[in-house]
C-alpha positions as CSV (number, residue, x, y, z in Angstrom):
1,M,-115.8,-184.4,4.8
2,W,-116.8,-180.8,3.7
3,N,-116.0,-179.1,7.6
4,A,-113.3,-181.6,7.3
5,L,-111.7,-179.6,4.0
6,Q,-112.6,-176.6,5.7
7,T,-110.6,-177.6,8.9
8,P,-108.1,-180.3,8.9
9,S,-106.3,-181.4,11.5
10,A,-102.5,-180.2,11.8
11,R,-102.2,-184.3,11.2
12,Q,-104.4,-183.9,8.0
13,L,-102.9,-180.7,6.7
14,G,-98.7,-182.0,7.2
15,F,-100.5,-184.7,4.9
16,A,-101.2,-182.6,2.4
17,K,-98.1,-181.0,2.4
18,A,-96.1,-184.1,1.8
19,G,-98.2,-184.9,-1.0
20,L,-98.0,-181.6,-2.5
21,F,-94.5,-182.1,-2.4
22,V,-94.4,-185.6,-3.7
23,A,-96.8,-184.3,-6.1
24,A,-94.6,-181.2,-6.6
25,L,-91.3,-184.1,-8.4
26,V,-92.7,-186.4,-10.8
27,P,-92.2,-183.9,-13.7
28,L,-88.5,-183.1,-12.4
29,L,-88.0,-187.5,-11.6
30,R,-89.9,-188.6,-14.4
31,L,-87.6,-186.1,-17.0
32,I,-85.3,-188.3,-14.5
33,W,-86.5,-191.7,-15.6
34,L,-86.7,-190.6,-19.2
35,G,-83.4,-189.6,-19.7
36,V,-81.7,-192.5,-18.4
37,N,-84.3,-194.9,-20.2
38,D,-82.9,-192.8,-23.7
39,G,-87.0,-191.4,-23.5
40,L,-86.7,-187.2,-23.9
41,G,-86.2,-187.9,-27.9
42,A,-84.0,-186.9,-31.1
43,N,-83.7,-183.2,-29.2
44,P,-82.9,-184.1,-25.2
45,I,-81.7,-180.6,-24.5
46,E,-84.7,-179.3,-27.0
47,F,-87.4,-181.6,-24.3
48,I,-85.9,-180.6,-21.1
49,T,-85.9,-176.9,-21.9
50,H,-89.2,-177.0,-22.7
51,S,-90.4,-179.4,-20.1
52,T,-89.2,-177.7,-17.6
53,G,-90.9,-174.1,-19.6
54,T,-94.3,-175.8,-18.8
55,W,-94.0,-176.9,-15.5
56,T,-93.2,-173.0,-14.3
57,L,-95.6,-172.3,-16.2
58,V,-98.3,-174.1,-14.7
59,G,-97.2,-173.5,-11.4
60,L,-98.1,-170.5,-11.5
61,L,-100.6,-170.5,-12.8
62,T,-101.8,-172.7,-9.9
63,T,-99.8,-170.2,-7.1
64,L,-102.7,-167.9,-8.7
65,S,-104.4,-170.0,-8.2
66,V,-104.7,-170.0,-4.8
67,T,-106.4,-166.9,-3.2
68,P,-109.6,-167.7,-6.0
69,L,-110.2,-170.8,-5.1
70,R,-110.0,-169.6,-1.0
71,K,-113.2,-167.8,-1.5
72,F,-114.8,-169.8,-3.2
73,T,-114.4,-172.8,-0.8
74,S,-113.2,-171.2,1.9
75,W,-110.3,-174.1,2.8
76,N,-108.5,-171.4,4.4
77,W,-105.6,-174.0,5.7
78,L,-104.6,-173.5,1.1
79,I,-103.2,-170.6,2.0
80,R,-100.2,-172.6,3.7
81,L,-99.4,-174.6,0.7
82,R,-98.9,-170.8,-1.8
83,R,-94.7,-171.2,-0.6
84,M,-94.0,-174.3,-1.5
85,L,-96.3,-174.3,-4.6
86,G,-94.4,-170.6,-5.1
87,L,-90.8,-172.7,-4.4
88,F,-91.3,-174.7,-6.6
89,T,-92.4,-172.8,-10.0
90,F,-89.1,-171.3,-9.3
91,F,-87.2,-174.2,-8.1
92,Y,-89.1,-174.6,-12.4
93,A,-87.9,-172.2,-13.2
94,C,-83.8,-171.9,-12.3
95,L,-84.3,-175.6,-14.4
96,H,-84.8,-174.1,-17.0
97,F,-83.1,-170.6,-17.0
98,M,-80.0,-173.5,-17.2
99,T,-80.7,-175.6,-19.0
100,Y,-80.6,-172.7,-21.1
101,I,-77.9,-171.4,-19.8
102,W,-75.8,-174.6,-19.8
103,L,-77.6,-177.2,-22.2
104,D,-77.7,-174.3,-24.8
105,Q,-75.1,-171.5,-25.0
106,F,-72.8,-174.1,-22.6
107,F,-72.5,-170.4,-20.7
108,D,-71.0,-168.5,-23.9
109,I,-72.5,-165.1,-22.5
110,N,-71.5,-163.5,-25.3
111,T,-73.8,-165.1,-27.2
112,I,-76.5,-165.4,-23.7
113,V,-76.4,-161.5,-24.3
114,K,-77.2,-161.3,-28.0
115,D,-80.3,-163.1,-27.5
116,V,-81.6,-161.8,-24.9
117,I,-81.2,-158.6,-26.9
118,K,-82.2,-159.3,-30.2
119,R,-85.4,-162.8,-29.2
120,P,-87.5,-160.9,-28.1
121,F,-89.7,-164.0,-26.5
122,I,-85.8,-164.7,-24.5
123,T,-86.0,-161.0,-23.2
124,V,-89.5,-162.0,-21.5
125,G,-88.3,-165.0,-20.4
126,F,-85.5,-163.6,-18.8
127,L,-87.0,-160.9,-17.8
128,A,-90.1,-162.9,-15.6
129,F,-86.3,-165.2,-14.0
130,V,-85.4,-162.5,-13.1
131,L,-88.0,-160.9,-11.4
132,L,-89.1,-164.2,-10.0
133,I,-85.8,-163.7,-7.8
134,P,-87.2,-161.5,-5.4
135,L,-89.7,-163.3,-5.0
136,A,-87.6,-166.5,-4.2
137,V,-85.3,-165.2,-1.7
138,T,-88.9,-162.5,0.1
139,S,-90.8,-166.1,0.6
140,T,-89.4,-166.9,3.8
141,N,-91.5,-165.4,7.0
142,S,-88.1,-163.7,8.6
143,M,-88.5,-161.5,5.4
144,M,-92.4,-161.0,5.9
145,K,-91.4,-159.9,9.6
146,R,-89.1,-157.2,7.8
147,L,-90.5,-155.9,5.3
148,G,-94.0,-155.1,6.7
149,G,-97.2,-157.5,5.4
150,K,-97.2,-154.5,3.1
151,N,-94.2,-154.0,1.4
152,W,-94.4,-157.8,1.3
153,Q,-98.1,-157.9,-0.3
154,R,-96.6,-155.3,-3.4
155,L,-93.6,-156.7,-3.4
156,H,-95.1,-159.7,-4.6
157,R,-97.8,-158.9,-6.8
158,L,-95.3,-159.0,-9.0
159,I,-96.5,-162.7,-9.9
160,Y,-99.2,-160.8,-12.2
161,A,-96.7,-159.8,-14.1
162,I,-94.7,-162.6,-13.9
163,A,-97.7,-164.7,-15.4
164,T,-97.7,-162.4,-18.0
165,L,-94.6,-162.2,-18.8
166,G,-93.8,-166.0,-19.0
167,V,-97.2,-166.6,-21.4
168,V,-96.1,-164.7,-23.4
169,H,-92.7,-165.9,-23.5
170,Y,-94.1,-169.2,-24.5
171,W,-96.3,-167.7,-26.9
172,W,-94.2,-166.2,-28.7
173,L,-92.0,-168.7,-28.1
174,V,-94.5,-171.3,-30.0
175,K,-95.3,-168.9,-33.2
176,K,-97.5,-171.1,-35.2
177,D,-100.0,-173.7,-33.3
178,I,-100.5,-171.0,-30.4
179,T,-103.1,-173.5,-29.2
180,Q,-101.9,-173.9,-26.1
181,P,-100.4,-171.0,-24.9
182,L,-103.6,-169.8,-25.7
183,I,-105.3,-172.2,-23.1
184,Y,-102.7,-171.1,-20.6
185,A,-103.8,-167.3,-21.4
186,V,-106.4,-168.0,-21.0
187,V,-106.8,-169.2,-17.3
188,L,-104.5,-166.7,-16.2
189,A,-107.1,-163.9,-17.5
190,L,-109.4,-166.1,-16.0
191,L,-107.4,-166.3,-12.0
192,L,-106.9,-162.4,-13.1
193,G,-110.5,-161.8,-14.1
194,I,-111.6,-162.8,-11.2
195,R,-109.1,-160.1,-8.4
196,I,-110.7,-157.8,-11.0
197,L,-114.7,-159.4,-8.7
198,F,-113.5,-159.9,-5.9
199,K,-111.8,-155.9,-5.6
200,A,-114.7,-154.7,-7.1
201,R,-117.3,-155.9,-4.8
202,R,-114.6,-155.3,-1.3
203,P,-116.1,-151.5,-1.4
204,R,-120.0,-152.7,-1.5
205,L,-119.7,-154.8,0.6
206,G,-118.2,-152.5,2.9
207,S,-120.9,-150.3,2.6
208,T,-123.5,-153.5,2.6
209,A,-122.3,-154.1,6.7
210,K,-122.1,-150.4,7.1
211,A,-125.7,-149.9,6.9
């Protein structure tokens, strides 16, 4: 069982990708189901906004968890799921953004601009969304080759800032009960802390090998 997880066959990897694809669609299908069956509550727009925002954050943290999990388990194939996770994260971020500018603001550009400038939680949320765009655009293999491996990696490190902005956006939104944003903040801090530990160990491991 463990060996199969470490080196899955092409067919098993295909099943894993298909399973992830279906799982990532569940939040959207749930929203559609609730909408059809009048289950979105007294304020449907707020419900959709919070739901899509939550799944964007979950997607960001799940994407960030791929590298630590791969290093802890040696399941190198997990890296092949990261692109799909990232693109679904961008998909839910787009739904979150469209809900705001379409259903909430009815494309009133003046009001949207005022909101972005005057309301800090919208400012950081908008910035996080804008920073996500180049990551989605450059997610293909052809873009990776065009940018070069190192430049591509530097660009995609923006996900650390994006995830931080996402947590801050949520934290400033709720104001009073910060339980949920605090959980996201702790998870993000752990994921970033693990990365810092891995980086700090690299020179030591290299010097040990030389010795």
